[in-house]
KOLDO-771572 format. One record per residue (C-alpha): x, y, z; residue number from 1; residue in one letter. Coordinates in steps of 0.05 Angstrom, whole numbers. Layout:
N
c1, c2, c3, k, r
X, Y, Z, NUM, A
...
***
This chain:
95
c1, c2, c3, k, r
-55, 377, -6, 1, X
-109, 338, -42, 2, X
-60, 285, -67, 3, X
-97, 227, -97, 4, X
-48, 171, -81, 5, X
14, 161, -38, 6, X
53, 96, -45, 7, X
101, 77, 10, 8, X
132, 11, -10, 9, X
188, 13, 41, 10, X
185, -38, 98, 11, X
134, -27, 154, 12, X
111, 42, 130, 13, X
40, 25, 154, 14, X
61, 18, 226, 15, X
58, 72, 279, 16, X
56, 86, 353, 17, X
-8, 84, 394, 18, X
-18, 146, 437, 19, X
-74, 136, 487, 20, X
-142, 153, 459, 21, X
-111, 193, 401, 22, X
-103, 132, 357, 23, X
-42, 111, 316, 24, X
12, 162, 301, 25, X
54, 148, 239, 26, X
63, 163, 166, 27, X
-8, 141, 150, 28, X
-38, 193, 196, 29, X
8, 247, 172, 30, X
-9, 236, 99, 31, X
-83, 231, 112, 32, X
-82, 296, 152, 33, X
-44, 329, 94, 34, X
-102, 311, 48, 35, X
-81, 247, 13, 36, X
-141, 207, -10, 37, X
-109, 138, -16, 38, X
-47, 106, 14, 39, X
-11, 42, -3, 40, X
36, 19, 52, 41, X
71, -42, 80, 42, X
57, -76, 147, 43, X
120, -118, 148, 44, X
186, -128, 111, 45, X
177, -154, 41, 46, X
237, -172, -3, 47, X
255, -120, -56, 48, X
243, -164, -117, 49, X
172, -183, -96, 50, X
158, -111, -76, 51, X
180, -87, -145, 52, X
138, -141, -178, 53, X
76, -123, -138, 54, X
84, -49, -155, 55, X
95, -65, -229, 56, X
29, -104, -230, 57, X
-6, -48, -194, 58, X
18, 9, -239, 59, X
7, -32, -302, 60, X
-66, -43, -283, 61, X
-74, 29, -261, 62, X
-49, 54, -329, 63, X
-102, 11, -362, 64, X
-153, 60, -333, 65, X
-174, 15, -276, 66, X
-194, 46, -210, 67, X
-144, 45, -152, 68, X
-184, -10, -118, 69, X
-187, -52, -181, 70, X
-113, -43, -197, 71, X
-94, -62, -126, 72, X
-139, -123, -126, 73, X
-111, -145, -193, 74, X
-40, -139, -166, 75, X
-59, -181, -105, 76, X
-90, -235, -149, 77, X
-29, -238, -194, 78, X
18, -244, -135, 79, X
-28, -295, -100, 80, X
-20, -342, -159, 81, X
56, -341, -153, 82, X
74, -331, -79, 83, X
56, -344, -7, 84, X
20, -286, 27, 85, X
85, -265, 62, 86, X
109, -237, -5, 87, X
48, -194, -22, 88, X
-3, -189, 34, 89, X
38, -137, 72, 90, X
13, -84, 24, 91, X
-52, -50, 43, 92, X
-93, 2, 8, 93, X
-123, 53, 56, 94, X
-177, 102, 36, 95, X
***
């Protein structure tokens, strides 16, 4: 409970099943219901090396006392300069 951040860098962790008017069931919903404030997850399959690079940028910026949003945006900017969106845009930060 009350976990600040959950990072799910495995492929397609942000996807789920739609159940009528109940919304999307999946890992995202489970972690939010358990009290996690922020989630980082993937919407499609990203190669391991680019995933590792994205996460390295993110955690480096986070340890520099940047907010989660700032660290995530910085990682996106760094990856955008090197790669097509396929290699970094799958990762989303959900509050």
